[in-house]
Steps between C-alpha positions, in 0.01 A plus 500: 500500500125540451283204412348539155129578518292252299331656203125505459483201266697291752267612780201414281636152428574434868148610597349285225695192613347539847157483336547211259603415147488751217202314354300496825576862586427618146164325514420664835595842365314453170811544284702267284796303630721672241409835660642386834809361329562830324461696822736269687770524233471875452360483146180667622487766768356407839246770571394603847156356425648166389706473817202592720282240325766233553545590866123482554510124434551275801835328549504124461508302821819298526563183693604571859865428577 
C-alpha cells in the first residue's frame, strides 16, 4: 500500500513550523497571520510564489539533543 502524499497545505504548514510561529513568519513575509492560517487549512491556495517565499526564510535553530 502506498503512503499518502501530503498535500500542499500540509507541506506549507510543516515548512512554516520549522521557521516559527504563524505570527512571526507572517511578519517576516509581510502578510497577515490569517493569511498563513488560511493557506495551512486549505481555505486559500498556496501559490508557488508563496511556497518559495516561505522556503527562503531560515529555519529556526533548535536546542541540540
